[in-house]
TILUM-137628 format. One record per residue (C-alpha): x, y, z; residue in one letter; residue number from 1. Coordinates in Angstrom, 2 decimals. Layout:
R         u         v         w   rest    nr
R         X         Y         Z      a   NUM
...
//
This chain:
R         u         v         w   rest    nr
R     75.70     32.31    155.75      m     1
R     79.02     32.91    157.88      m     2
R     81.10     29.83    158.18      t     3
R     84.04     31.30    160.15      g     4
R     84.88     29.49    163.96      m     5
R     83.81     32.10    166.58      t     6
R     85.85     33.23    169.75      s     7
R     86.38     30.04    172.54      a     8
R     83.78     32.32    174.54      v     9
R     81.50     32.30    172.00      a    10
R     82.04     28.53    171.12      i    11
R     80.22     27.58    174.77      h    12
R     76.88     28.14    173.72      d    13
R     77.09     25.23    171.20      l    14
R     79.02     23.28    174.08      h    15
R     76.35     23.93    176.54      f    16
R     73.76     22.36    174.04      l    17
R     75.81     19.48    173.44      l    18
R     76.12     18.93    176.77      w    19
R     72.24     19.19    177.31      l    20
R     71.76     16.48    174.54      a    21
R     74.27     14.09    176.36      a    22
R     72.11     14.56    179.85      a    23
R     69.15     13.60    178.14      w    24
R     70.51     10.59    177.23      i    25
R     72.31     10.30    180.53      a    26
R     68.59     10.61    182.25      l    27
R     67.42      7.87    180.11      g    28
R     70.08      5.44    181.47      f    29
R     69.49      6.58    185.04      m    30
R     66.01      5.38    184.31      g    31
R     67.19      1.65    183.64      m    32
R     69.18      2.02    187.21      l    33
R     65.28      1.75    188.51      r    34
R     63.21      0.18    185.66      p    35
R     60.22     -0.55    187.71      h    36
R     60.10      2.43    190.01      t    37
R     57.51      4.28    188.37      t    38
R     57.53      7.07    191.44      r    39
R     61.73      7.75    190.92      f    40
R     61.18      8.11    187.47      i    41
R     57.96     10.05    186.75      a    42
R     58.44     12.47    189.86      h    43
R     62.10     12.70    189.45      l    44
R     63.55     11.68    185.62      l    45
R     61.03     13.57    183.84      f    46
R     60.95     16.85    185.64      p    47
R     64.79     16.57    185.35      l    48
R     63.86     16.43    181.31      g    49
R     62.02     19.08    181.61      a    50
R     64.42     21.48    182.89      i    51
R     66.97     20.63    180.21      l    52
R     64.62     21.59    177.83      c    53
R     64.12     24.96    179.39      l    54
R     67.81     25.06    179.04      g    55
R     67.96     24.61    175.76      v    56
R     65.11     27.14    174.91      a    57
R     67.12     29.47    177.20      l    58
R     70.40     29.06    175.32      l    59
R     68.31     28.98    171.88      a    60
R     66.65     32.57    172.55      g    61
R     69.66     34.20    173.80      i    62
R     71.81     33.24    171.06      f    63
R     69.05     34.57    168.50      l    64
R     68.91     37.36    170.57      a    65
R     72.20     38.24    170.71      t    66
R     72.97     38.48    167.10      g    67
R     76.26     35.84    167.28      h    68
R     77.91     34.18    164.26      a    69
R     77.61     30.86    163.58      p    70
R     79.45     28.89    166.05      q    71
R     81.21     25.03    165.04      m    72
R     82.97     22.50    166.51      v    73
R     84.17     19.01    165.83      i    74
R     83.32     16.22    168.32      l    75
R     85.60     13.43    169.16      p    76
R     83.34     11.08    167.71      l    77
R     82.67      9.13    164.85      g    78
R     84.81      7.34    162.69      l    79
R     88.37      7.80    161.93      p    80
R     88.79     10.83    159.29      n    81
R     84.89     11.13    159.31      l    82
R     84.02     12.64    163.04      p    83
R     80.86     14.29    163.70      f    84
R     80.74     18.07    162.96      h    85
R     78.10     20.28    165.12      a    86
R     77.19     23.78    164.19      r    87
R     74.97     26.57    165.91      l    88
R     73.66     29.07    163.70      d    89
R     69.88     30.91    163.57      t    90
R     68.03     28.29    161.59      l    91
R     69.10     25.89    164.34      t    92
R     68.71     28.30    167.27      g    93
R     65.16     28.83    166.63      f    94
R     64.55     25.15    165.90      f    95
R     66.15     24.29    169.14      l    96
R     63.58     27.46    170.63      l    97
R     61.13     25.47    169.23      l    98
R     61.97     21.77    170.71      l    99
R     62.97     23.37    174.46      g   100
R     59.41     25.33    174.43      l   101
R     57.14     22.94    173.47      a   102
R     59.29     19.75    175.21      g   103
R     59.31     21.13    178.56      a   104
R     55.41     21.17    178.50      g   105
R     55.30     17.79    177.00      i   106
R     57.72     16.16    179.78      s   107
R     56.38     17.69    182.83      i   108
R     52.90     16.64    181.67      f   109
R     54.57     13.17    180.99      a   110
R     55.71     13.18    184.81      a   111
R     52.30     12.92    185.79      g   112
R     50.99     10.94    182.49      y   113
R     53.39      7.83    182.76      f   114
R     52.71      7.14    186.29      r   115
R     50.70      4.01    185.34      h   116
R     52.69      2.66    182.81      g   117
R     52.06      2.26    178.85      q   118
R     52.68     -1.46    178.23      g   119
R     56.57     -1.17    178.38      t   120
R     58.58     -1.15    182.32      p   121
R     58.71      2.52    183.29      p   122
R     62.48      2.69    182.67      g   123
R     62.88      1.61    179.09      l   124
R     60.01      3.98    178.21      l   125
R     62.06      6.77    179.76      c   126
R     65.11      5.69    178.05      l   127
R     63.51      5.96    174.94      q   128
R     61.64      9.39    175.69      y   129
R     64.86     11.03    176.59      h   130
R     67.15      9.57    173.61      v   131
R     64.05     10.84    171.43      f   132
R     64.45     14.04    172.80      l   133
R     68.07     14.08    172.57      a   134
R     68.28     12.68    168.93      s   135
R     66.02     15.36    167.28      m   136
R     68.13     17.91    169.14      a   137
R     71.36     16.23    167.51      l   138
R     69.69     16.50    164.25      v   139
R     68.91     20.14    164.26      i   140
R     72.92     20.52    165.16      l   141
R     74.40     18.16    162.91      a   142
R     76.87     20.16    160.16      d   143
R     77.75     16.88    158.32      d   144
R     75.71     14.13    156.52      a   145
R     77.26     11.25    158.55      y   146
R     76.34     12.91    161.99      f   147
R     72.86     14.04    160.93      f   148
R     71.80     10.60    159.19      m   149
R     72.85      9.01    162.88      v   150
R     70.95     11.43    164.70      a   151
R     68.21     10.91    161.83      w   152
R     68.04      7.08    162.14      e   153
R     68.28      7.11    166.19      t   154
R     65.54      9.69    166.26      m   155
R     63.08      7.12    164.00      a   156
R     64.11      3.91    166.13      l   157
R     63.70      5.87    169.70      s   158
R     60.34      6.96    168.19      s   159
R     59.34      3.37    166.87      y   160
R     59.92      1.71    170.27      f   161
R     57.89      4.61    171.62      l   162
R     54.53      3.88    169.08      v   163
R     54.87      0.32    170.21      t   164
R     55.00      0.79    173.76      s   165
R     51.86     -1.22    173.95      q   166
R     53.34     -3.81    171.36      h   167
R     51.05     -6.56    172.74      r   168
R     48.49     -5.10    170.12      i   169
R     48.09     -6.50    166.64      a   170
R     47.19     -2.85    165.11      e   171
R     49.49     -0.85    167.20      i   172
R     52.47     -3.16    166.03      r   173
R     50.88     -2.78    162.38      r   174
R     50.92      1.02    162.82      a   175
R     54.61      1.01    164.00      g   176
R     56.00     -1.29    161.03      f   177
R     54.30      1.19    158.58      l   178
R     55.97      4.14    160.20      y   179
R     59.74      2.78    160.42      l   180
R     59.18      1.40    156.68      l   181
R     58.07      5.00    155.73      m   182
R     60.65      6.34    157.92      a   183
R     63.56      4.20    156.20      h   184
R     62.00      4.97    152.49      v   185
R     62.22      9.22    153.11      g   186
R     66.03      8.30    154.93      a   187
R     67.12      6.70    152.06      l   188
R     66.05      9.85    149.96      c   189
R     67.45     12.10    152.44      i   190
R     70.75     10.02    152.08      l   191
R     70.71     10.46    148.36      l   192
R     70.04     13.92    148.54      s   193
R     73.28     14.44    150.54      f   194
R     75.05     12.23    147.93      g   195
R     74.11     14.68    145.06      v   196
R     74.87     17.84    147.10      l   197
R     78.55     16.49    147.88      q   198
R     79.12     17.16    144.43      g   199
R     81.30     13.93    143.62      g   200
R     83.74     14.83    146.40      r   201
R     84.32     12.76    149.79      w   202
R     83.24     15.59    151.64      q   203
R     80.28     15.51    153.63      f   204
R     80.18     17.91    155.62      t   205
R     77.45     20.88    155.36      f   206
R     80.60     23.35    154.70      d   207
R     81.57     21.23    151.59      a   208
R     78.31     20.89    150.18      m   209
R     77.99     25.00    150.14      r   210
R     80.58     25.19    148.70      g   211
R     80.05     22.88    145.64      a   212
R     78.64     24.01    142.69      s   213
R     75.92     22.32    141.11      l   214
R     74.59     22.28    137.80      p   215
R     70.88     22.77    137.74      p   216
R     69.98     19.19    136.47      f   217
R     71.69     17.82    139.72      w   218
R     70.68     20.93    142.14      a   219
R     66.98     19.91    140.97      s   220
R     67.43     16.40    142.04      a   221
R     68.89     17.24    145.09      a   222
R     65.97     19.31    146.13      f   223
R     63.38     16.82    144.63      l   224
R     65.18     13.65    146.69      l   225
R     65.14     16.24    149.75      a   226
R     61.25     16.83    149.34      l   227
R     60.27     13.31    149.25      l   228
R     62.30     12.27    152.08      g   229
R     61.43     15.32    154.48      f   230
R     57.78     15.29    153.06      g   231
R     57.76     11.78    154.04      a   232
R     58.72     12.45    157.77      k   233
R     56.46     15.58    157.66      a   234
R     53.51     13.66    156.35      g   235
R     53.18     15.80    153.14      l   236
R     50.19     14.00    150.68      v   237
R     50.78     11.42    149.33      p   238
R     53.78     10.16    152.17      l   239
R     50.99     10.94    155.06      h   240
R     49.75      7.32    155.31      v   241
R     52.01      6.58    158.43      w   242
R     50.91      9.33    160.30      l   243
R     47.11      8.77    161.07      p   244
R     47.81      5.04    161.91      e   245
R     51.26      5.95    164.03      a   246
R     49.95      8.95    166.30      h   247
R     47.03      7.32    167.84      p   248
R     49.26      4.22    168.32      a   249
R     51.37      6.66    170.50      a   250
R     50.92      7.37    174.28      p   251
R     49.49     10.90    174.17      s   252
R     53.07     12.91    175.18      p   253
R     54.78     10.86    172.55      v   254
R     51.94     12.01    169.85      s   255
R     52.48     15.51    170.95      a   256
R     56.46     15.10    170.58      m   257
R     56.12     13.55    167.27      m   258
R     53.17     16.08    165.92      s   259
R     54.78     18.89    167.80      g   260
R     58.60     18.28    167.71      l   261
R     59.78     15.50    165.50      m   262
R     57.66     16.67    161.95      l   263
R     59.17     20.39    162.54      s   264
R     62.92     18.44    162.37      t   265
R     61.48     17.39    158.43      a   266
R     60.55     21.14    158.11      v   267
R     63.96     21.84    159.46      y   268
R     65.88     20.06    157.08      g   269
R     63.95     21.02    154.08      m   270
R     65.04     24.75    154.99      l   271
R     68.49     23.62    155.51      r   272
R     68.64     22.26    152.07      i   273
R     66.83     24.68    150.29      s   274
R     67.87     27.82    151.51      f   275
R     71.55     27.00    153.16      d   276
R     73.06     24.10    151.20      l   277
R     71.85     24.92    147.62      l   278
R     72.80     28.15    146.00      h   279
R     70.31     28.27    143.86      i   280
R     65.96     28.28    143.34      r   281
R     64.15     28.24    140.60      y   282
R     61.11     28.96    140.53      w   283
R     59.09     25.79    139.29      w   284
R     60.56     24.18    142.63      w   285
R     58.66     27.08    144.74      g   286
R     55.51     26.09    142.43      v   287
R     55.67     22.20    143.23      l   288
R     56.20     23.10    147.02      v   289
R     53.42     25.42    147.27      l   290
R     50.89     22.84    145.20      g   291
R     51.89     20.28    147.71      v   292
R     51.37     22.17    150.49      g   293
R     48.12     23.48    149.46      l   294
R     46.62     19.97    148.80      f   295
R     47.94     18.27    151.78      s   296
R     46.52     21.32    153.98      a   297
R     42.83     20.98    152.37      l   298
R     43.31     17.18    152.29      f   299
R     44.55     17.06    155.97      g   300
R     41.48     19.34    157.03      a   301
R     38.89     17.16    154.93      i   302
R     39.81     13.94    156.62      f   303
R     39.81     15.77    159.86      a   304
R     36.06     16.66    159.62      t   305
R     35.10     13.36    159.69      v   306
R     37.50     11.10    162.15      q   307
R     35.56      9.68    164.78      t   308
R     38.40      8.69    166.96      d   309
R     40.22     12.04    168.87      m   310
R     43.60     11.21    168.06      k   311
R     43.23     10.44    164.69      r   312
R     41.37     13.81    164.26      l   313
R     44.38     15.55    165.66      l   314
R     46.69     13.50    163.14      a   315
R     44.95     14.63    160.12      y   316
R     44.97     18.54    161.67      s   317
R     48.69     17.60    161.57      s   318
R     49.01     16.76    157.78      i   319
R     46.58     20.21    157.61      e   320
R     49.55     22.24    159.22      n   321
R     52.48     20.99    157.67      i   322
R     50.54     21.64    154.41      g   323
R     50.42     25.40    155.52      v   324
R     53.84     25.20    156.46      i   325
R     55.26     23.93    153.27      f   326
R     52.70     26.54    151.67      t   327
R     54.85     29.21    153.44      g   328
R     58.05     27.48    152.42      i   329
R     56.66     27.52    148.58      g   330
R     56.14     30.97    148.23      l   331
R     59.20     31.90    149.76      a   332
R     61.35     29.80    147.11      i   333
R     59.20     31.65    144.69      l   334
R     59.45     35.05    145.73      f   335
R     63.36     34.24    146.02      d   336
R     63.36     32.68    142.70      a   337
R     61.73     35.99    141.46      s   338
R     64.12     38.42    143.26      h   339
R     61.61     39.87    145.76      l   340
R     63.61     39.17    148.81      p   341
R     61.36     41.13    151.39      l   342
R     58.42     39.51    150.28      f   343
R     60.09     36.02    150.38      a   344
R     61.17     36.94    154.16      a   345
R     57.58     37.50    155.02      l   346
R     56.41     34.16    153.35      a   347
R     59.32     32.45    155.34      l   348
R     58.55     34.13    158.39      s   349
R     55.05     32.69    158.32      a   350
R     56.31     29.00    157.64      a   351
R     58.94     29.46    160.72      l   352
R     56.30     30.84    163.12      i   353
R     53.60     28.64    162.22      h   354
R     56.32     25.57    163.00      s   355
R     56.61     27.21    166.30      l   356
R     52.50     27.79    166.95      n   357
R     52.03     24.02    165.63      h   358
R     54.48     22.45    167.92      s   359
R     52.79     24.44    170.74      i   360
R     49.27     24.08    170.32      f   361
R     49.19     20.47    168.97      k   362
R     51.25     19.72    171.45      s   363
R     48.60     20.90    174.05      l   364
R     45.37     19.49    172.24      l   365
R     47.42     15.96    172.07      f   366
R     48.20     16.28    175.59      l   367
R     44.57     17.23    176.93      a   368
R     43.41     14.10    174.77      t   369
R     45.57     12.32    176.96      g   370
R     44.47     13.55    179.91      s   371
R     40.93     12.55    178.48      v   372
R     41.57      9.22    177.86      l   373
R     43.42      8.27    181.15      h   374
R     39.79      9.44    182.84      a   375
R     37.62      7.92    180.52      t   376
R     39.35      5.09    178.63      n   377
R     38.03      6.19    175.65      q   378
R     38.93      7.50    172.40      r   379
R     35.88      7.40    170.50      s   380
R     34.11     10.93    170.09      l   381
R     30.89      8.86    169.75      g   382
R     31.37      7.87    173.66      k   383
R     32.53     10.86    175.22      l   384
R     30.48     14.04    176.13      g   385
R     29.95     16.94    178.69      g   386
R     33.57     16.66    180.60      l   387
R     33.74     20.27    180.80      i   388
R     31.74     19.68    184.48      r   389
R     34.16     16.73    185.68      s   390
R     37.21     17.88    184.02      m   391
R     36.80     21.74    184.28      p   392
R     40.62     22.26    184.12      w   393
R     41.46     20.36    180.89      v   394
R     38.30     21.65    179.48      a   395
R     39.69     25.74    179.86      t   396
R     43.46     24.51    178.74      l   397
R     42.00     22.82    175.51      a   398
R     39.47     25.41    174.97      l   399
R     42.67     27.85    174.39      v   400
R     44.63     25.51    172.09      g   401
R     41.17     24.83    170.53      t   402
R     40.79     28.44    169.79      l   403
R     44.46     28.95    168.86      a   404
R     44.74     26.00    166.19      i   405
R     41.41     27.62    164.96      a   406
R     43.26     30.46    163.84      g   407
R     41.34     33.16    165.96      l   408
R     42.83     36.53    167.37      p   409
R     44.30     37.27    169.83      p   410
R     46.11     33.69    169.71      l   411
R     49.25     32.09    168.31      n   412
R     47.57     30.49    164.87      g   413
R     45.88     33.44    163.98      f   414
R     49.52     35.34    163.84      v   415
R     51.22     32.61    161.20      s   416
R     48.53     32.66    159.42      e   417
R     47.48     36.12    158.89      w   418
R     51.15     36.30    157.85      l   419
R     50.71     33.95    155.07      l   420
R     47.87     35.28    153.61      l   421
R     49.76     38.46    153.69      q   422
R     51.76     36.83    151.67      s   423
R     49.70     35.97    148.99      f   424
R     48.72     39.66    148.51      l   425
R     51.93     40.42    147.25      y   426
R     51.91     37.50    144.75      t   427
R     51.00     39.57    141.58      p   428
R     54.81     40.94    142.32      q   429
R     56.06     38.01    140.74      i   430
R     56.74     38.90    137.01      p   431
R     55.02     35.90    135.36      h   432
R     51.43     36.21    134.44      a   433
R     50.54     32.69    134.37      f   434
R     51.28     32.44    137.60      l   435
R     49.64     35.59    138.60      n   436
R     46.73     33.93    137.71      m   437
R     47.03     30.53    139.35      l   438
R     47.94     32.00    142.82      i   439
R     45.04     33.61    143.82      p   440
R     43.45     30.23    143.64      l   441
R     45.98     29.12    146.33      g   442
R     44.78     31.92    148.33      a   443
R     41.42     30.62    148.28      a   444
R     42.13     27.31    149.36      v   445
R     44.22     28.49    152.24      l   446
R     41.11     30.37    153.10      a   447
R     38.83     27.56    152.71      l   448
R     41.73     25.48    154.77      t   449
R     41.31     27.56    157.48      a   450
R     37.66     27.57    157.58      a   451
R     37.51     23.64    157.70      l   452
R     40.28     24.02    160.53      a   453
R     37.88     25.57    162.68      a   454
R     34.72     23.68    162.03      y   455
R     37.08     20.62    162.91      v   456
R     37.90     22.10    166.00      m   457
R     34.29     23.28    166.84      v   458
R     33.30     19.56    166.57      k   459
R     36.59     18.07    168.61      f   460
R     35.98     20.46    171.62      y   461
R     31.83     20.80    171.24      g   462
R     31.72     16.80    171.27      v   463
R     34.22     16.03    174.05      i   464
R     33.48     18.63    176.76      f   465
R     30.06     19.95    175.96      l   466
R     26.24     18.74    176.01      g   467
R     25.44     15.49    178.14      q   468
R     27.62     12.39    178.81      h   469
R     27.11      9.91    176.31      r   470
R     28.21      7.00    178.63      e   471
R     27.30      6.71    182.53      p   472
R     30.59      5.82    183.47      s   473
R     31.81      9.69    182.21      l   474
R     30.01     11.02    185.56      v   475
R     33.15      9.59    187.33      n   476
R     35.73     11.08    185.21      a   477
R     38.68     12.59    187.28      h   478
R     40.62     15.94    186.15      d   479
R     44.35     16.12    185.24      a   480
R     46.63     15.94    188.47      d   481
R     49.16     18.67    189.05      w   482
R     51.94     17.89    187.06      l   483
R     50.01     17.31    183.94      e   484
R     47.96     20.80    184.56      r   485
R     51.42     22.58    184.90      i   486
R     52.15     20.83    181.53      g   487
R     49.06     22.09    180.09      l   488
R     49.41     25.70    181.37      a   489
R     52.94     26.11    180.11      w   490
R     51.85     25.24    176.59      l   491
R     48.64     27.45    176.53      a   492
R     50.14     30.43    178.10      l   493
R     52.63     30.19    175.04      g   494
R     49.70     30.23    172.77      c   495
R     48.73     33.63    174.45      i   496
R     51.65     34.93    174.97      a   497
R     52.77     34.73    170.86      i   498
R     49.31     36.01    169.97      g   499
R     49.59     38.87    172.41      v   500
R     53.35     39.63    171.51      m   501
R     53.83     38.47    168.37      p   502
R     56.75     40.78    166.85      q   503
R     58.83     38.69    169.89      l   504
R     58.37     35.66    167.39      a   505
R     58.77     37.66    163.97      l   506
R     62.26     38.87    165.44      r   507
R     62.96     35.44    165.96      a   508
R     62.14     34.40    162.33      a   509
R     63.90     37.73    161.69      g   510
R     67.36     36.37    162.51      t   511
R     66.50     33.47    160.30      v   512
R     65.42     35.44    156.98      t   513
R     68.33     37.37    157.61      g   514
R     70.97     35.15    157.32      a   515
R     69.04     32.69    154.64      l   516
R     67.94     35.26    152.50      l   517
R     69.79     38.61    153.61      g   518
R     66.34     40.32    154.19      q   519
R     64.15     40.48    157.26      t   520
R     60.52     42.28    157.18      v   521
R     59.58     45.24    159.46      n   522
R     61.17     44.05    163.03      l   523
R     60.94     47.90    164.42      g   524
R     57.29     47.69    166.10      s   525
R     56.92     47.24    169.95      p   526
R     56.34     43.83    170.89      f   527
R     52.37     43.67    171.19      w   528
R     52.49     45.09    167.35      w   529
R     52.91     43.53    164.62      l   530
R     53.25     45.36    160.99      a   531
R     56.04     43.16    158.43      p   532
R     55.74     45.34    155.82      i   533
R     54.53     49.07    156.99      a   534
R     52.05     49.84    158.94      p   535
R     49.89     51.73    156.50      k   536
R     49.35     48.62    154.77      q   537
R     48.72     45.99    157.08      a   538
R     48.85     45.68    160.89      s   539
R     47.66     43.68    164.21      y   540
R     47.54     44.28    167.51      n   541
R     47.11     41.41    169.67      g   542
R     47.53     43.29    173.01      l   543
R     44.66     45.78    171.98      l   544
R     42.67     43.12    170.83      l   545
R     42.93     41.08    174.15      l   546
R     42.45     44.29    176.06      a   547
R     39.05     44.81    174.20      g   548
R     37.43     41.15    174.32      i   549
R     38.41     41.71    178.13      v   550
R     36.60     44.97    178.58      a   551
R     33.54     43.56    176.51      v   552
R     33.35     40.07    178.76      v   553
R     33.76     42.28    182.16      s   554
R     31.31     44.78    181.18      i   555
R     28.93     42.12    180.32      t   556
R     29.54     40.35    183.73      f   557
R     29.06     43.41    185.27      v   558
R     25.49     44.15    183.46      v   559
R     24.31     40.92    183.89      v   560
R     25.48     39.62    187.42      r   561
R     25.61     42.87    189.28      v   562
R     23.28     45.68    187.53      l   563
R     20.44     43.21    187.21      a   564
R     20.82     41.33    190.44      h   565
R     17.57     40.34    191.09      g   566
R     15.70     39.77    188.30      r   567
R     17.22     37.21    186.62      m   568
R     15.56     33.44    187.15      r   569
R     16.99     30.24    186.20      r   570
R     15.22     27.59    184.12      t   571
R     15.69     24.51    181.63      v   572
R     16.55     25.36    177.80      p   573
R     13.97     25.25    175.43      w   574
R     15.04     22.46    173.87      d   575
R     12.86     23.08    170.63      c   576
R      9.50     22.07    172.93      g   577
R     11.08     18.81    173.73      y   578
R     11.73     18.80    177.46      p   579
R     13.22     15.20    177.93      w   580
R     16.49     15.79    176.05      q   581
R     18.98     12.78    176.11      t   582
R     22.45     12.74    174.94      s   583
R     21.64     11.07    171.69      r   584
R     19.76     14.04    170.59      m   585
R     23.28     15.72    170.38      q   586
R     25.34     16.66    167.71      d   587
R     27.40     13.56    167.14      t   588
R     30.74     13.10    165.72      a   589
R     29.31     11.59    162.50      e   590
R     26.59     14.11    161.91      g   591
R     29.40     17.07    161.94      f   592
R     31.04     15.31    159.23      g   593
R     27.76     14.44    156.95      q   594
R     28.05     17.89    155.02      p   595
R     31.78     17.51    154.31      i   596
R     31.24     13.79    153.23      r   597
R     28.60     14.99    150.77      h   598
R     30.43     17.85    149.39      i   599
R     33.98     16.41    148.99      f   600
R     32.35     12.64    148.41      g   601
R     35.57     12.14    145.91      s   602
R     38.25     12.39    148.80      f   603
R     36.86      8.86    150.57      f   604
R     36.42      5.70    150.15      g   605
R     33.16      4.68    152.15      m   606
R     31.73      1.82    153.07      e   607
R     28.09      2.09    154.54      r   608
R     26.66     -0.65    157.36      e   609
R     22.71     -0.33    157.24      l   610
R     21.11     -1.66    160.25      p   611
R     18.71     -4.54    160.13      s   612
R     14.89     -3.95    160.10      p   613
R     14.75     -6.38    163.28      t   614
R     17.47     -4.60    165.14      d   615
R     15.87     -2.87    168.42      v   616
R     18.53     -0.04    168.86      a   617
R     19.24      0.30    165.35      p   618
R     22.51      1.93    164.58      r   619
R     23.94      3.25    160.96      y   620
R     27.22      3.21    160.93      r   621
R     29.88      4.29    157.88      i   622
R     33.50      3.70    157.25      h   623
R     35.65      5.68    155.89      i   624
R     38.83      4.91    154.11      e   625
R     41.86      6.79    152.51      d   626
R     41.29      6.22    148.82      r   627
R     45.30      7.16    148.24      i   628
R     45.84      3.95    150.11      w   629
R     44.17      1.97    148.04      g   630
R     45.45      3.43    144.72      v   631
R     49.08      3.61    145.31      l   632
R     50.24      1.65    148.00      y   633
R     48.03     -1.51    148.12      l   634
R     49.07     -2.21    144.34      p   635
R     52.85     -1.64    145.75      i   636
R     52.20     -3.85    148.41      a   637
R     50.80     -6.58    146.26      r   638
R     53.24     -6.44    143.66      g   639
R     55.98     -6.82    146.47      v   640
R     54.16     -9.89    147.73      q   641
R     54.05    -11.46    144.53      r   642
R     58.04    -11.06    143.93      l   643
R     58.16    -12.37    147.41      a   644
R     56.33    -15.36    146.65      d   645
R     58.22    -16.01    143.46      w   646
R     61.52    -15.52    144.79      v   647
R     60.17    -18.10    147.53      g   648
R     60.17    -20.40    144.99      l   649
R     63.80    -20.67    144.58      l   650
R     64.22    -21.99    148.02      q   651
R     62.98    -25.67    147.68      s   652
R     64.67    -27.17    150.67      g   653
R     66.59    -29.90    148.37      r   654
R     70.57    -29.93    148.35      l   655
R     70.70    -30.91    144.58      p   656
R     68.79    -27.62    143.34      i   657
R     71.02    -25.46    145.43      y   658
R     73.89    -27.00    144.02      l   659
R     72.69    -26.79    140.36      l   660
R     72.35    -22.93    141.22      y   661
R     76.15    -22.79    142.54      s   662
R     76.90    -24.41    139.40      f   663
R     74.95    -22.25    137.23      l   664
R     76.20    -19.14    138.84      t   665
R     80.09    -20.34    138.24      l   666
R     79.44    -20.81    134.79      i   667
R     77.65    -17.46    134.46      a   668
R     81.14    -15.50    136.26      l   669
R     83.49    -17.35    133.94      l   670
R     81.62    -16.34    130.85      v   671
R     81.40    -12.59    132.50      f   672
R     85.32    -12.72    132.86      v   673
R     86.38    -14.69    129.60      l   674
//
């Protein structure tokens, strides 16, 4: 990548972005001036934060469209002789575009959502929220290891406080502690990776790391440490255990930011090290990332099918989507190591666009669950249903996100998954016979994952919004307010726009692949047409498909409502011959997951609770646990506890014993010196 300083005029883009990040922090502190005035914070500061998000997206989009050279600046912050360095290049611009577009919708939704408070004073919540936004932007802009780690830890701490907003609940405190623990384990691995990348010199700028020449062993060590560190933040299996606990514990806008935005910073970090700071890539790196990504995608999809909590379901869906993104990264590394740059650009474009898509449709769905939670005070799928009648706005906009995440055209989720499947079709070009036998199995796993994801979304939407109310109180559920509707509509519009005009997203991704790989896919098609390699090989027209769907619906409406007017009659459905249907006869979340529990039973740790024969209203319950937690993490926790207990024996509380310790330590030091 180009590393030179640009002109003073071009540098202004980077300066403006840094000022916007500082403005987010200033908004947070403004909330502390009136910490208990909800109207001031919700109706002024959060909308201003949304405007700043749009500013970030606009500047990043202009930078990508105009093709400026990288811009760099040294900030008057940091330590003596160790200042902060910032950089704006195409990879930075793409993820800032992602952050700004999704962050705008989340922030305007939060203006309506946080009007009731979340267990934390509104002013403090405003500070934590906007520091979280700013820290994610600074992670992406950082151009040295010191600045990166400061921003990374700020992001982890601010998000921890947001997760534990309702800190009086013990379950939420436990989820927050687990999240913070895994975040610091990942941060340690990232720090060690940067230490290896600097090549033994006291130079921690990314430019110095780009110039370092690492032997294969140390390059692989840096890559593996980065995979562990960023994989822990992204939620790759088996480092995912914090994610299904932290996301449901956080307020819904925070869940949307963590899933849609924060996980993307981990993807950014992995791409920065793999394709920018490291000059070489080995084929087995790609196979490793590909395998971990495919397993994470399948694992997340399987566990999402059996969830009965709507936010936990979306959390496991995030694991699935992050797995899909890392699958694309693994393919890109494998293609690049095999000297197939065009196909590497195709796979990397699929990963980048899926990151953008995930930030939009997952944010939309988490926000929709927030509206449902506000209206019903219920997270359990078993106590919801029929909300399309009382919450038509939320149901309609959530349907867009549901179809998008299910990968159905003409919405954005289809675009990235289609590109990724196209990448798999070119894997026979890889000059490794053994890999040519195995990688088609990866395409089958990806297809299975996509089918399971669609199955999950049928369950999610059907159980929440369709059918009859499972609880009498749901009749009084209210729809989202106007601020929440604007936030949801903005994200739903993003799902439609990328699906109908996919070439715009592909061109943005093409600027990144051109800088990192020196190669782009076909970017010359109109904005509504997608032909990444050549139109004769594979192409997709989202606008034409949308026009066809609209035409079919319109013709059907005319035929049924106009031409057949007066010959229709309304009646109750057949109901399988039983006219007195109740909500207990509807499909439940457990019923949807039962076939998956039988097929993939080895994935789950299941505990069944059978009803008593004397129960008047017997109910069958099943508790599903993650086997990885019991196999991997519980033994570590028990070992640490035993070690702590053993060390605790040294603290006897008796002064003579402590004097003995000091005497023995002194003797040992004298022996060592002599």
